[in-house]
C-alpha positions as CSV (number, residue, x, y, z in Angstrom):
1,M,-5.7,19.0,-21.3
2,N,-7.8,20.7,-18.6
3,K,-6.9,21.1,-15.0
4,S,-9.3,18.4,-13.7
5,S,-7.7,15.8,-16.1
6,E,-4.3,16.8,-14.9
7,T,-5.3,16.4,-11.3
8,Y,-6.9,13.0,-12.0
9,L,-3.8,11.8,-13.7
10,Q,-1.5,13.2,-11.0
11,V,-3.5,11.5,-8.2
12,S,-3.5,8.2,-10.2
13,L,0.2,8.4,-10.7
14,D,0.7,9.2,-7.0
15,E,-1.1,6.0,-6.1
16,V,1.1,4.0,-8.5
17,I,4.2,5.6,-7.1
18,A,3.2,4.8,-3.5
19,Y,2.8,1.2,-4.6
20,I,6.2,1.2,-6.3
21,R,7.8,2.6,-3.1
22,G,6.1,0.1,-0.9
23,D,4.0,2.6,1.0
24,I,0.9,0.7,0.1
25,N,0.3,-3.0,-0.9
26,L,-1.3,-4.3,-4.1
27,E,-4.8,-4.5,-2.6
28,E,-4.7,-1.0,-1.2
29,A,-3.4,0.5,-4.5
30,T,-6.0,-1.4,-6.5
31,E,-8.8,-0.1,-4.2
32,R,-7.6,3.5,-4.4
33,L,-7.3,3.3,-8.2
34,E,-10.8,1.9,-8.4
35,K,-12.1,4.8,-6.3
36,L,-10.6,7.1,-8.9
37,G,-12.6,5.4,-11.6
38,H,-10.1,2.8,-13.0
39,S,-11.4,-0.7,-13.6
40,K,-10.1,-3.3,-11.1
41,K,-8.8,-5.5,-14.0
42,S,-6.7,-2.7,-15.5
43,A,-5.5,-1.4,-12.2
44,N,-4.3,-4.9,-11.2
45,K,-2.6,-5.4,-14.6
46,V,-0.7,-2.1,-14.3
47,L,0.4,-2.7,-10.7
48,K,1.4,-6.3,-11.2
49,D,3.4,-5.4,-14.3
50,T,5.2,-2.6,-12.4
51,V,8.6,-3.3,-10.9
52,R,8.8,-2.3,-7.2
53,N,11.8,-0.7,-5.6
54,N,11.5,-2.4,-2.3
55,V,11.1,-6.0,-3.4
56,F,14.2,-8.3,-3.2
57,C,14.6,-11.8,-4.3
58,F,16.3,-13.9,-1.7
59,Q,17.7,-17.2,-3.0
60,T,19.8,-19.4,-0.8
61,K,23.0,-20.8,-2.3
62,S,24.8,-23.8,-1.1
63,R,27.8,-23.1,1.0
64,L,29.3,-26.5,0.5
65,G,30.2,-26.1,-3.1
66,D,28.8,-25.9,-6.6
67,D,27.4,-29.4,-6.7
68,P,23.6,-28.9,-7.1
69,G,23.0,-32.2,-5.3
70,E,24.5,-30.9,-2.0
71,E,22.2,-29.7,0.7
72,D,22.0,-26.1,1.8
73,V,23.1,-26.0,5.5
74,G,22.5,-22.4,6.2
75,D,24.5,-21.0,9.2
76,E,24.9,-24.4,10.9
77,Q,28.5,-24.9,12.0
78,T,30.2,-28.2,12.8
79,N,33.3,-28.7,14.9
């Protein structure tokens, strides 16, 4: 592999890493990869299929019990 290919691959990888770390969003990463010569479709596919380190799934759980029919009351306190 020649030096320009290695540089191209390194810059492309750096953009994907920046996306994974949350330094840039999906749109920015896609645009940057397009400027490097990647197609928009393939850049989007790679980025969307990539797990990001900074994305958390917040799901609320009921504090009243395990009954799925009970309403989630959040931090509301009753006396």
